[in-house]
Structure formats: structure tokens, C-alpha cells
C-alpha positions as CSV (number, residue, x, y, z in Angstrom):
1,M,20.7,4.7,-124.1
2,M,18.3,3.1,-125.9
3,R,18.6,0.1,-124.9
4,I,17.8,1.3,-121.0
5,Q,14.8,2.3,-121.5
6,P,13.3,-0.8,-123.1
7,L,14.7,-2.6,-120.4
8,I,13.1,-0.1,-117.6
9,F,10.2,-0.1,-118.6
10,T,9.9,-4.5,-119.0
11,L,10.9,-4.5,-115.1
12,F,8.1,-2.0,-114.5
13,I,5.3,-4.1,-115.9
14,F,6.8,-7.1,-114.3
15,L,6.7,-5.3,-111.2
16,I,3.1,-4.2,-111.1
17,P,1.2,-7.3,-110.3
18,S,3.5,-7.7,-106.9
19,L,2.6,-4.0,-106.1
20,S,-1.2,-5.3,-106.7
21,F,-0.7,-8.0,-104.5
22,A,1.1,-6.4,-101.4
23,Q,-1.7,-3.6,-101.5
24,G,-4.9,-6.3,-101.4
25,G,-3.1,-8.5,-98.4
26,Q,-2.7,-5.4,-96.5
27,G,-6.0,-4.0,-96.7
28,G,-8.8,-4.3,-94.2
29,G,-11.8,-7.2,-95.5
30,D,-14.1,-3.7,-95.5
31,G,-11.9,-2.7,-98.7
32,S,-9.5,-0.4,-96.5
33,L,-6.8,0.6,-98.0
34,L,-5.3,1.1,-94.6
35,P,-2.6,-1.5,-93.3
36,E,-4.1,-4.1,-90.7
37,I,-2.1,-3.8,-87.8
38,N,-2.4,-5.8,-84.6
39,P,-3.6,-3.8,-81.9
40,Q,-1.2,-5.6,-79.1
41,D,1.1,-4.4,-80.8
42,I,0.4,-0.5,-80.6
43,E,1.6,1.6,-77.6
44,I,0.1,4.7,-77.4
45,R,2.6,7.5,-76.1
46,S,0.0,10.6,-75.2
47,E,-1.3,12.1,-71.8
48,F,-5.0,10.3,-71.7
49,T,-6.1,6.7,-70.8
50,A,-6.8,4.3,-73.0
51,R,-9.1,1.5,-72.7
52,F,-8.9,-1.7,-74.7
53,P,-11.7,-3.8,-73.6
54,G,-11.1,-6.8,-76.3
55,L,-7.6,-7.6,-75.2
56,R,-7.0,-10.5,-73.7
57,R,-3.0,-10.7,-72.9
58,Q,-1.1,-8.5,-70.4
59,P,-2.0,-4.3,-71.1
60,I,0.5,-2.2,-72.5
61,L,2.4,-0.4,-69.8
62,G,3.9,3.0,-69.4
63,F,0.8,5.1,-70.8
64,N,-0.6,6.3,-67.8
65,P,1.4,9.3,-66.5
66,S,0.4,9.1,-62.7
67,P,0.4,5.5,-61.6
68,R,-0.7,4.5,-58.1
69,V,2.0,2.3,-57.6
70,F,5.0,2.5,-59.8
71,Q,6.3,4.7,-62.9
72,I,8.0,2.5,-66.1
73,D,9.9,4.8,-68.2
74,P,7.1,5.5,-71.5
75,N,9.9,5.7,-73.6
76,R,11.3,2.1,-72.9
77,M,10.7,-0.9,-76.1
78,P,7.5,-2.3,-75.5
79,F,7.7,-6.3,-74.6
80,M,11.6,-6.5,-74.8
81,E,12.1,-6.6,-71.0
82,T,11.4,-9.7,-68.5
83,P,9.3,-9.2,-65.6
84,E,12.2,-9.3,-63.6
85,E,14.0,-6.4,-65.5
86,A,10.7,-4.1,-65.9
87,V,10.4,-3.7,-62.0
88,A,13.9,-4.0,-61.4
89,D,14.7,-0.3,-61.1
90,I,11.0,0.6,-59.1
91,S,11.2,2.0,-55.4
92,I,9.7,0.4,-53.1
93,T,10.2,3.3,-50.6
94,Q,6.6,5.2,-51.6
95,L,5.2,1.6,-50.5
96,G,3.1,2.4,-47.3
97,R,2.8,-0.6,-44.3
98,P,-0.6,-1.4,-43.6
99,E,-1.9,-1.1,-40.2
100,P,-2.0,-4.4,-38.1
101,P,-5.6,-5.8,-37.2
102,F,-6.8,-4.7,-33.8
103,R,-6.2,-7.8,-31.3
104,S,-8.5,-8.2,-27.9
105,L,-6.9,-10.2,-25.3
106,L,-8.1,-11.5,-22.7
107,E,-5.7,-10.9,-19.3
108,I,-5.8,-12.6,-16.3
109,P,-6.0,-10.8,-13.5
110,N,-3.6,-10.5,-10.9
111,R,-4.0,-12.7,-8.2
112,I,-4.2,-11.4,-4.3
113,N,-1.6,-13.1,-2.5
114,T,-2.2,-11.4,0.4
115,Y,-5.3,-9.7,2.2
116,L,-5.4,-7.8,5.5
117,K,-8.0,-5.3,7.1
118,A,-7.5,-4.2,10.5
119,G,-9.4,-1.5,11.9
120,F,-10.9,-0.6,15.3
121,G,-13.8,0.9,16.9
122,S,-15.4,1.8,20.0
123,Y,-15.6,-0.2,23.1
124,L,-12.3,-1.1,22.8
125,S,-13.0,-3.1,19.8
126,P,-10.5,-4.6,17.3
127,E,-10.8,-6.4,14.5
128,L,-8.6,-8.2,11.8
129,N,-8.9,-10.1,8.7
130,G,-6.2,-11.4,6.8
131,Y,-5.6,-14.1,4.1
132,G,-2.8,-15.3,2.6
133,F,-1.4,-17.5,-0.7
134,Y,2.0,-18.5,-1.6
135,K,3.0,-20.6,-4.4
136,L,5.9,-22.9,-3.4
137,D,6.8,-24.5,-6.6
138,E,4.5,-26.1,-10.1
139,N,2.8,-28.2,-7.7
140,S,2.4,-26.9,-4.5
141,V,0.6,-24.1,-2.9
142,A,0.1,-23.0,1.1
143,S,-2.2,-20.5,2.0
144,A,-3.5,-18.9,5.6
145,N,-6.2,-16.9,7.1
146,V,-6.6,-15.1,10.4
147,N,-10.1,-13.9,12.1
148,L,-10.5,-11.5,14.9
149,R,-13.3,-9.7,17.3
150,A,-13.2,-8.8,20.3
151,S,-15.1,-5.7,22.3
152,D,-15.3,-4.4,25.5
153,G,-16.9,-1.8,28.4
154,H,-20.0,-1.6,26.6
155,L,-21.8,-2.4,29.8
156,N,-22.2,-0.3,32.8
157,T,-23.3,-2.4,35.4
158,Q,-20.6,-4.9,34.9
159,E,-17.6,-6.7,33.3
160,S,-18.4,-7.0,29.3
161,G,-16.9,-8.1,26.1
162,F,-15.6,-10.8,24.3
163,R,-12.6,-12.0,21.5
164,Y,-13.0,-14.8,19.0
165,L,-10.0,-15.5,17.4
166,D,-9.7,-18.3,14.8
167,V,-6.2,-19.0,12.7
168,N,-6.1,-21.5,10.0
169,G,-3.6,-23.0,7.3
170,T,-4.0,-25.0,4.2
171,Y,-1.2,-26.9,2.1
172,I,-1.8,-28.3,-1.1
173,T,0.4,-30.4,-3.5
174,E,-0.2,-32.5,-6.9
175,F,2.4,-35.9,-7.0
176,Q,0.6,-36.4,-10.7
177,E,-1.8,-36.0,-13.0
178,G,-4.8,-35.4,-10.8
179,L,-3.6,-37.3,-7.2
180,Q,-3.6,-34.6,-5.2
181,L,-3.0,-34.0,-1.4
182,T,-4.8,-31.5,1.1
183,V,-3.8,-30.6,4.6
184,D,-5.6,-28.4,6.9
185,A,-4.7,-27.1,10.1
186,G,-6.6,-24.7,12.4
187,A,-6.5,-22.9,16.1
188,L,-9.1,-21.1,18.4
189,S,-9.0,-18.7,21.8
190,D,-11.9,-17.1,22.6
191,F,-12.8,-15.3,25.5
192,N,-16.3,-13.6,27.1
193,Y,-17.5,-12.5,29.9
194,L,-21.1,-13.9,31.1
195,F,-24.3,-11.7,32.8
196,N,-24.5,-11.3,36.5
197,L,-27.2,-13.3,38.1
198,S,-29.3,-12.0,41.0
199,D,-27.2,-9.1,43.3
200,P,-27.5,-11.6,46.4
201,F,-26.3,-14.6,44.9
202,Q,-23.9,-13.2,42.4
203,D,-22.1,-11.1,45.7
204,T,-22.2,-14.1,48.3
205,F,-21.0,-17.2,45.7
206,I,-19.0,-15.5,42.6
207,G,-17.7,-12.1,43.8
208,E,-16.9,-10.7,40.1
209,T,-18.3,-11.1,36.5
210,A,-18.0,-14.9,35.1
211,D,-16.1,-15.3,32.4
212,K,-15.4,-18.7,29.8
213,E,-12.8,-19.4,28.0
214,Y,-12.6,-21.5,24.8
215,S,-9.5,-23.1,23.2
216,G,-9.4,-25.7,20.4
217,L,-7.0,-27.6,17.5
218,S,-8.3,-29.1,14.6
219,G,-6.4,-31.0,11.5
220,S,-7.3,-32.7,8.4
221,V,-5.5,-34.9,5.4
222,S,-7.4,-35.2,2.3
223,L,-6.2,-37.2,-0.8
224,Q,-8.3,-36.6,-4.0
225,K,-8.0,-38.6,-7.3
226,K,-9.7,-36.9,-10.7
227,Q,-9.8,-38.6,-13.8
228,N,-11.8,-35.9,-14.5
229,S,-15.0,-33.9,-12.9
230,L,-17.4,-37.1,-13.7
231,N,-14.9,-39.9,-12.1
232,G,-12.4,-40.0,-9.1
233,W,-12.2,-41.0,-5.9
234,D,-11.2,-38.7,-2.3
235,I,-10.4,-40.5,1.5
236,N,-10.5,-37.6,4.5
237,L,-9.3,-38.0,7.9
238,G,-9.1,-35.3,10.3
239,G,-9.9,-34.4,14.4
240,T,-10.6,-31.9,16.5
241,I,-9.8,-31.1,20.1
242,F,-11.6,-28.4,22.1
243,S,-12.2,-27.5,26.0
244,S,-14.2,-24.8,27.8
245,T,-13.7,-23.4,31.5
246,L,-16.2,-21.7,33.2
247,N,-15.5,-19.6,35.9
248,A,-17.6,-18.7,38.0
249,G,-16.5,-18.5,41.8
250,N,-17.9,-20.4,44.6
251,S,-21.0,-20.8,42.6
252,G,-21.2,-24.7,41.7
253,S,-21.3,-23.9,38.2
254,S,-17.7,-23.3,37.9
255,G,-15.8,-26.3,35.7
256,D,-14.1,-27.4,32.4
257,I,-15.5,-29.7,29.9
258,K,-13.3,-31.2,27.1
259,E,-13.8,-32.8,24.0
260,Q,-12.2,-35.3,21.2
261,V,-13.7,-35.8,17.8
262,L,-11.9,-38.1,15.1
263,H,-13.4,-38.7,11.7
264,S,-12.9,-39.8,8.5
265,S,-14.9,-40.6,5.3
266,F,-14.1,-42.1,1.5
267,S,-16.5,-41.4,-1.7
268,Y,-15.8,-42.8,-5.0
269,Y,-17.9,-41.5,-8.1
270,W,-18.2,-42.2,-11.6
271,P,-20.4,-41.6,-14.8
272,G,-23.1,-44.2,-16.0
273,Q,-24.2,-45.1,-19.6
274,K,-26.4,-42.4,-20.4
275,I,-25.3,-38.7,-20.8
276,Y,-25.5,-36.4,-17.9
277,E,-26.1,-39.6,-15.2
278,T,-23.3,-40.1,-12.2
279,F,-23.5,-42.5,-9.8
280,D,-21.2,-42.0,-6.0
281,I,-20.5,-44.3,-3.3
282,T,-19.6,-42.5,0.5
283,G,-19.2,-44.0,3.6
284,S,-18.0,-42.3,7.2
285,V,-17.2,-42.6,10.5
286,E,-17.4,-39.7,13.3
287,A,-16.7,-40.2,16.9
288,G,-16.0,-38.4,19.8
289,T,-15.4,-38.6,23.6
290,Y,-16.0,-35.9,26.2
291,N,-15.5,-35.7,30.0
292,S,-16.3,-33.0,32.3
293,D,-16.1,-31.8,36.1
294,F,-19.4,-33.1,36.8
295,F,-19.5,-36.2,35.1
296,D,-17.2,-38.9,33.7
297,S,-16.2,-39.5,29.9
298,Q,-18.9,-40.2,27.7
299,N,-18.5,-41.4,24.2
300,W,-20.7,-41.1,20.8
301,T,-20.7,-42.6,17.7
302,D,-22.1,-41.5,13.6
303,A,-21.6,-44.1,11.1
304,R,-23.0,-44.3,7.8
305,A,-23.1,-45.7,4.3
306,S,-25.2,-44.5,1.2
307,F,-25.0,-44.5,-2.0
308,T,-26.4,-41.7,-4.8
309,Y,-27.5,-41.3,-8.1
310,E,-28.1,-37.8,-10.2
311,R,-29.3,-37.9,-13.3
312,L,-30.5,-34.6,-16.3
313,F,-33.4,-35.7,-17.8
314,D,-34.4,-33.8,-21.6
315,F,-32.2,-30.9,-20.3
316,T,-35.2,-29.7,-18.1
317,T,-35.1,-32.0,-15.1
318,R,-32.6,-32.8,-12.5
319,L,-33.2,-35.9,-10.4
320,K,-30.5,-36.7,-7.2
321,A,-31.7,-39.6,-4.9
322,T,-29.7,-40.9,-2.4
323,G,-30.3,-43.9,-0.2
324,G,-28.3,-44.3,3.0
325,I,-28.0,-46.4,6.0
326,A,-26.8,-45.2,9.3
327,Y,-26.0,-46.2,13.0
328,V,-25.5,-43.6,15.7
329,S,-25.1,-44.2,19.6
330,D,-24.5,-42.1,22.2
331,T,-25.1,-42.5,26.0
332,F,-28.5,-42.5,26.0
333,S,-29.5,-44.7,22.9
334,E,-28.3,-46.5,20.1
335,K,-30.5,-47.2,16.3
336,I,-29.6,-48.1,13.0
337,Y,-31.8,-45.6,11.0
338,A,-32.6,-45.4,6.9
339,A,-31.3,-42.7,5.6
340,P,-33.2,-41.4,2.4
341,E,-32.8,-38.1,0.5
342,V,-34.8,-37.0,-3.3
343,E,-34.3,-33.7,-4.9
344,I,-36.1,-32.9,-7.9
345,I,-35.3,-29.7,-9.9
346,H,-38.1,-28.7,-13.0
347,N,-37.2,-26.3,-15.3
348,L,-41.1,-25.1,-16.8
349,N,-38.9,-23.0,-19.1
350,K,-36.2,-20.5,-19.0
351,N,-37.2,-18.5,-16.5
352,L,-39.0,-20.5,-13.8
353,S,-38.0,-23.9,-12.1
354,V,-39.5,-25.7,-9.4
355,T,-37.1,-27.3,-6.6
356,G,-38.7,-30.0,-4.3
357,T,-37.1,-32.3,-1.6
358,A,-37.5,-34.7,1.1
359,F,-35.6,-36.5,3.4
360,G,-35.0,-38.6,6.7
361,R,-31.5,-38.6,8.7
362,P,-29.9,-38.5,12.0
363,E,-27.7,-35.8,13.2
364,I,-25.1,-34.9,16.2
365,K,-24.0,-31.8,17.2
366,T,-20.8,-31.5,19.3
367,I,-19.9,-29.7,22.5
368,Q,-18.0,-27.1,20.0
369,D,-21.1,-27.0,17.9
370,H,-23.2,-26.0,21.1
371,Y,-20.3,-23.8,23.2
372,Q,-19.5,-21.7,19.8
373,Y,-23.4,-21.3,19.5
374,N,-24.2,-20.4,22.6
375,R,-21.5,-18.7,24.6
376,F,-23.4,-18.7,27.9
377,L,-23.5,-22.8,28.3
378,N,-22.6,-24.2,31.7
379,S,-20.0,-27.0,31.8
380,Q,-22.6,-29.5,32.1
381,T,-23.9,-30.1,28.9
382,Q,-24.7,-33.5,27.4
383,L,-25.2,-35.4,24.0
384,R,-27.4,-37.0,22.4
385,H,-28.6,-37.3,18.8
386,A,-31.8,-36.1,16.7
387,Y,-33.6,-37.5,13.6
388,K,-35.0,-35.1,11.3
389,A,-37.4,-36.0,8.8
390,G,-39.1,-33.2,6.4
391,A,-39.9,-32.0,3.2
392,S,-39.2,-28.6,1.2
393,G,-40.5,-27.1,-2.1
394,E,-39.4,-24.0,-3.1
395,I,-40.3,-21.8,-7.0
396,N,-37.8,-19.1,-8.7
397,Y,-38.4,-17.0,-11.0
398,Q,-35.7,-15.2,-13.3
399,L,-37.1,-12.3,-15.0
400,F,-33.6,-11.4,-16.4
401,D,-29.7,-12.1,-16.0
402,G,-28.4,-11.6,-12.7
403,N,-32.1,-11.3,-11.0
404,R,-34.4,-13.6,-9.3
405,I,-36.9,-14.0,-7.2
406,F,-38.0,-17.3,-5.0
407,G,-40.2,-18.3,-2.6
408,G,-40.9,-21.8,-0.9
409,L,-41.7,-23.8,2.1
410,S,-40.6,-26.5,4.4
411,Y,-42.1,-28.7,7.0
412,T,-39.2,-30.7,9.8
413,H,-40.1,-33.4,12.5
414,T,-37.2,-33.5,14.9
415,K,-37.0,-36.5,17.7
416,D,-34.5,-35.0,20.2
417,Y,-34.2,-31.6,18.8
418,A,-31.9,-30.0,21.0
419,Y,-32.5,-26.5,22.3
420,Y,-31.2,-24.1,25.6
421,F,-33.1,-23.3,28.7
422,R,-31.9,-21.7,31.6
423,E,-31.3,-23.5,35.0
424,E,-32.0,-23.0,38.4
425,I,-29.7,-23.0,41.1
426,P,-30.9,-24.8,44.0
427,P,-31.9,-23.9,46.7
428,T,-32.0,-20.3,45.9
429,N,-34.0,-21.0,42.4
430,V,-32.0,-18.3,40.8
431,L,-32.0,-18.3,37.3
432,G,-28.4,-18.8,36.3
433,F,-26.5,-20.1,33.3
434,Y,-27.7,-22.1,30.4
435,D,-28.2,-25.6,29.4
436,V,-29.1,-28.1,26.9
437,N,-32.4,-30.1,26.9
438,Y,-34.1,-32.4,24.4
439,G,-37.6,-32.5,22.7
440,T,-39.5,-33.7,20.0
441,A,-40.2,-30.0,17.6
442,N,-42.2,-29.4,14.6
443,I,-40.9,-26.8,12.5
444,F,-43.4,-25.2,9.5
445,E,-41.3,-22.0,7.9
446,L,-42.6,-19.8,4.4
447,Y,-39.9,-17.8,3.0
448,V,-39.9,-15.3,0.2
449,G,-36.9,-13.2,-1.0
450,T,-35.1,-12.1,-4.4
451,S,-31.4,-11.3,-5.3
452,Q,-30.5,-8.5,-8.1
453,Q,-27.7,-7.4,-9.8
454,L,-29.2,-4.6,-11.8
455,V,-26.5,-2.7,-13.0
456,P,-23.2,-5.8,-12.9
457,D,-20.7,-4.8,-10.4
458,K,-22.3,-1.5,-10.6
459,F,-25.4,-2.6,-8.4
460,W,-26.6,-6.2,-6.0
461,A,-28.4,-6.4,-2.9
462,D,-30.4,-9.7,-1.3
463,V,-33.9,-9.6,0.6
464,K,-35.3,-12.6,2.2
465,V,-38.4,-12.6,4.5
466,Y,-39.6,-15.2,6.8
467,G,-42.3,-16.7,8.9
468,R,-41.3,-19.9,11.4
469,N,-43.9,-21.6,13.9
470,P,-41.5,-23.4,15.8
471,K,-43.6,-26.0,18.4
472,L,-42.9,-28.4,20.5
473,K,-44.7,-31.3,21.3
474,S,-44.4,-30.9,24.9
475,G,-46.5,-27.8,24.0
476,G,-45.4,-24.1,23.6
477,D,-42.6,-22.2,21.3
478,I,-39.4,-23.2,20.9
479,P,-37.4,-21.2,23.7
480,Y,-35.0,-18.6,21.7
481,E,-36.3,-19.0,18.4
482,E,-37.8,-16.6,16.4
483,K,-41.2,-16.6,14.5
484,L,-40.4,-13.4,12.2
485,G,-37.3,-12.6,10.6
486,L,-35.8,-10.7,8.0
487,K,-32.4,-10.8,6.4
488,A,-31.0,-7.5,3.9
489,A,-28.3,-6.7,2.3
490,V,-26.9,-4.1,-0.4
491,S,-24.0,-2.4,-2.2
492,F,-23.7,0.1,-4.5
493,K,-20.2,0.6,-6.1
494,P,-20.4,4.4,-8.1
495,V,-17.0,4.1,-8.7
496,K,-14.2,1.5,-9.4
497,E,-12.1,2.7,-6.4
498,L,-15.9,2.9,-3.8
499,T,-18.2,0.7,-2.4
500,I,-21.3,1.5,-0.2
501,N,-22.5,-1.2,1.6
502,G,-25.6,-1.7,3.8
503,W,-27.2,-4.7,6.0
504,T,-30.0,-5.1,7.9
505,E,-31.1,-8.1,10.0
506,Y,-34.5,-8.4,11.8
507,I,-35.5,-10.9,14.8
508,G,-39.2,-11.0,16.4
509,N,-40.1,-11.8,19.4
510,R,-38.8,-14.8,20.9
511,N,-40.2,-17.1,23.8
512,S,-38.5,-17.1,27.6
513,P,-40.3,-19.3,29.3
514,E,-37.7,-19.0,32.4
515,T,-38.9,-15.7,33.5
516,N,-42.6,-16.1,31.4
517,T,-42.0,-13.7,29.6
518,E,-40.9,-12.8,25.5
519,L,-37.5,-11.0,24.5
520,N,-38.4,-8.0,22.5
521,S,-37.9,-8.0,18.7
522,F,-34.8,-6.0,17.1
523,L,-33.7,-4.3,14.0
524,L,-30.0,-4.0,13.4
525,L,-29.0,-1.7,10.9
526,N,-25.6,-1.2,10.0
527,A,-23.6,0.6,6.5
528,G,-20.0,0.8,5.2
529,A,-17.8,2.0,2.9
530,E,-14.4,1.1,1.6
531,Y,-12.3,3.3,-0.4
532,Q,-9.4,1.7,-2.8
533,I,-6.4,4.9,-2.7
534,N,-4.6,2.1,-5.0
535,E,-4.2,-1.3,-6.2
536,T,-2.4,-2.0,-2.5
537,F,-3.8,0.0,0.6
538,G,-7.3,1.2,1.0
539,V,-9.4,2.4,3.8
540,Y,-13.0,1.3,5.7
541,A,-15.3,2.7,7.6
542,K,-18.5,1.1,9.2
543,L,-21.3,1.9,12.0
544,L,-22.8,-1.3,13.8
545,N,-26.4,-1.1,15.1
546,I,-27.2,2.7,13.7
547,L,-30.5,2.7,15.4
548,G,-29.2,1.7,19.5
549,Q,-31.1,-1.0,19.8
550,D,-31.5,-1.9,23.1
551,Y,-31.4,-6.0,22.8
552,E,-31.0,-9.4,23.8
553,I,-30.1,-12.4,21.8
554,W,-29.8,-14.7,24.9
555,N,-32.1,-13.7,28.2
556,G,-29.7,-11.9,31.0
557,Y,-26.9,-9.7,28.6
558,T,-27.2,-6.8,26.6
559,E,-25.7,-6.5,23.5
560,R,-24.0,-3.8,21.9
561,P,-25.1,-0.6,21.3
562,F,-24.3,1.6,18.4
563,Q,-20.4,1.7,17.4
564,M,-18.4,3.2,14.6
565,F,-15.4,1.3,13.0
566,G,-12.4,2.4,11.0
567,G,-9.1,0.7,9.4
568,L,-6.8,0.1,6.4
569,T,-6.4,-2.8,3.8
570,V,-3.4,-3.8,2.3
571,K,-3.4,-6.1,-0.8
572,F,-0.9,-7.1,-3.1
């Protein structure tokens, strides 16, 4: 026993230095007796949130009792799991799917493949407008349109009325990239009563109201090759057949007149070396033959070649200049003409621009052109070509988008200008039907107008007022041409389905030299409305000559008074 106590005492003496060293190694640098523990090995288990701004390693997980996304067992052994093991038991059913971003897609509007507008008006006046489009395959389409206007019975003293019927069709196909073939065909069938002549002459030679009938066919083939919008060529070949029959009893004015016209053209265009610079070479030939019961067959020819240069300078000035030469011949003359034309558009600023043009060119109106313009012509019309030279200037001001105010003036000098007059029937010198005469004319015109779209797709309006001074070199005004005129139209769309519109035309006094009087001026005021019931069907109504004007376009025939129309529209 005595031996054991010295042994224990000896061991205690040897262990004292070791215990002192251990305490010194674990104490803080400030002499604290607390052990120095790495704070990243601490795991706090409490109900409050702790912050460790000095930590650089991954934050300690499990100390937040209400995490936003998932909860990990707070009793787990820290830093003993792999990342996959740490989230293996996390439920994902509580994670909400975010809302997709809003997408605004542009939609292609539905094409109207068929449109029909048919109605009926007072004085037995039917009307029909129709259009159809059909896609045959990926490279070919076909379309057709029909227009019918007719009226009857508005005059009590004679037979009255007319019918205008036109039908046209188009076929377009693309053989390869940029090569396109277009075929057009059309037909017309018109009829109208003429005015009665003086009573003794009417009763003796005609016996009934004279009338006229028109018929015609047209067709053309066009081949186009476009590498782009500035480079390509096109070829066109076509013709028309037209005939007119005047039925006027034994008056001496009855007869037929027929016409055939052929036309062809070629154009090649390409860009220049400079930006916004283009060139165009064009050649064309138009020839016609016509004959009447009053004269033998007569021919005319109009052949032209031209070169056009167009360029935009400094994005402010656009120049278009054409140099050409033309050969024109008819029964009365033939000649070679220069055919220059220059157009300059200069933008003074983004709102104001001015336009100036100067030109000189020959032209010839066909028998069909004359007869569809003046339906009271006899069957003795002969054609002459005219040569026009003139200049014009216009200024345009745009206050804001959808608004345009314009004004301008022009002067035209025309040799062999075609105008109309009433013939005298020998030997009684009774005024008969109309014929075409030719003379040198000078026409000066001044005009102002505006085009407004104050509310897009809701309200828009157009107005133009003009004054003219149409003079013949031989003296006097050009017959049946006004000195003052007005054209205006307005449309209003209060709701998507309803469109309300109105349009008006004013024609001033016109010279009627055969009667040594002037035809009275007239103001035609018209209005209409169209309501779309659904995507397919709609209804419309319109009023013509609301003021009930008693007016004449051509001396001797009173036009239609007030009329009401109503009908149905179909489109799909």
C-alpha cells in the first residue's frame, strides 16, 4: 500500500505539463480559457434565424423552421450527405408552375373569296356587283367579277332607261420563281334609249324612241419575269372587238359601226449603280380598224418607244424623266412625234412637298372609248389622233398622319382635241344625235382639295373643288364641258358592323352651241348605309339624287330623278 501512493504521486507530477499544454493550445488568442472551435462546424438548433456574414462556405442547412421551398430534417448529421441525398426526400408537388409570357400574335385576315351585292331600286332599277376568287393550286389562282346597272321608266314622255353589263375573268399562274403568266378575258352587253327628236320628225321618220345596243369582247395575255422589285421584264399581247347598233327608224341615222383593236408591248427594267436609281425601256404597238354603214373600213396605228430614268436624290427629291418617240397614223394624217415627260417631286420637309410635271405626247381614242362616254353618238364617227403638250404643279401639305391638303394648277394645249356636238338633219335642220368634231383646244385648270382620316377606320373624307377655262382656238368654250366642279365623299363607321357614307358632285353650267344656250348646273347629293349582320350576310340601302335635280348631261335627255335602292350583300 505504501508503495502504490508514491507511484500515483509520481505519475501526477509527470502529467501536469501535458494538461497545461492542452489548455494553452485550445485557448483563444486573447487569453480566454474557452476552446477555439471552427464556427462552420457549429449547427444551431433553435427557433430563431441566425446570420453569419463572415462565412464563405455553404450556409448551414436545417436551422430555418419555415423555409420557402423545402424542409430538411433538422436532426440530420451535418455535412454527411451528398447533394443528391440532401434533396432526395423533397416533395416537388408544392412548387407552383410559373405563368407563361403573354404572346401577341399577328393574324392574317380571312380572304373574301366571294362577294355579291345585289339590290333593287325605284323605276325598275336592278343592280349587281360581284367578285370571286379561287385558288386552283399552290401556283395558280382564278378570279372573276360582274357589274350590272340598269334602269327603266323614269321619263313619262318617251321610253327611257339603260343597261350596262360587264363581265371579266383573270387566270394567273407561276411557272417558276419570278415567272408569271396572266390571262384576262371580258365581255360587255349594253343597251340604252336615246332622246326623242322633234315631234314631226319623230312621228314621220322614227315612229318610236330610238335606241342603241353595244356588245364587245376583250382578251390579253401577259408574261412577267421578276428577279426582284427593281429588275425584270414583261410582255403583253391582247385585243378588243366592239360593235354598236343605232335603231332610229328611217331617219337616216340608223346603222352599225364595228371596231377591232390589237395591242402589244414589251418592257425591261433594271436598277442602276447608284442607290434608288432605276432604268426602263418600253416599246408598244396599238393598231385598229373600224367600219360603218356610212363609210368604208379605216385604219389607225400608234407605235411608241421610250426610255425612262428614275432616281431619288438625298432622300428629298425624286426625278422621273422619259424620252420617247412615237409614230401615229390615221385616215387623215400620219406623223412622227417626240414624247418627252418629266416629273419632279421635292420634299421641303416631312410635311410639305411640291410636284411639277411637263409632257408632250400623242393619243388616240378608240370608237369604244367615244361610245361608252357619250351614249347618244350616231354611227358616223371617224377617228383622228391628238397631240397634247402641257405642264402642271401641285403642292401637298400633311399636318398629321391621315391628313392631306393639296392644291395645284395645270395648262394643256391640244391639237385635234375631240369634242361633241349635235348634228343637224337635212333638209329640216332638226337637231339629231351627236357626232365627234376636232379642233385646237387650250384648257387651264386650278384646283384645291383635302383628304382626311381623322379617326382611323372610323371617319374619312375627300373633297376636291376645281375651276376650268376650256377654250377652243376657233373661239368659244368647248361644248358640254363645265367651268366649275366639285367632288366630295365622306364615310363614317360608328360601330364595326355599320358604315354610313355620302357622296356629292356639282357640275357647273356648260355651253350648248347648237341651241345657243347653256345647260343648267346641277348638284347630285347621294347617301347610303350598309350593315353587316354576320360574317356572311349584310344589308344595304342608298338614296340617289336626294334633291331631285332635273338635269341633263347631254342636251335633249333628262337624267334620272330621286331614286331609292335596297339590297343584300353576301361575302365568304
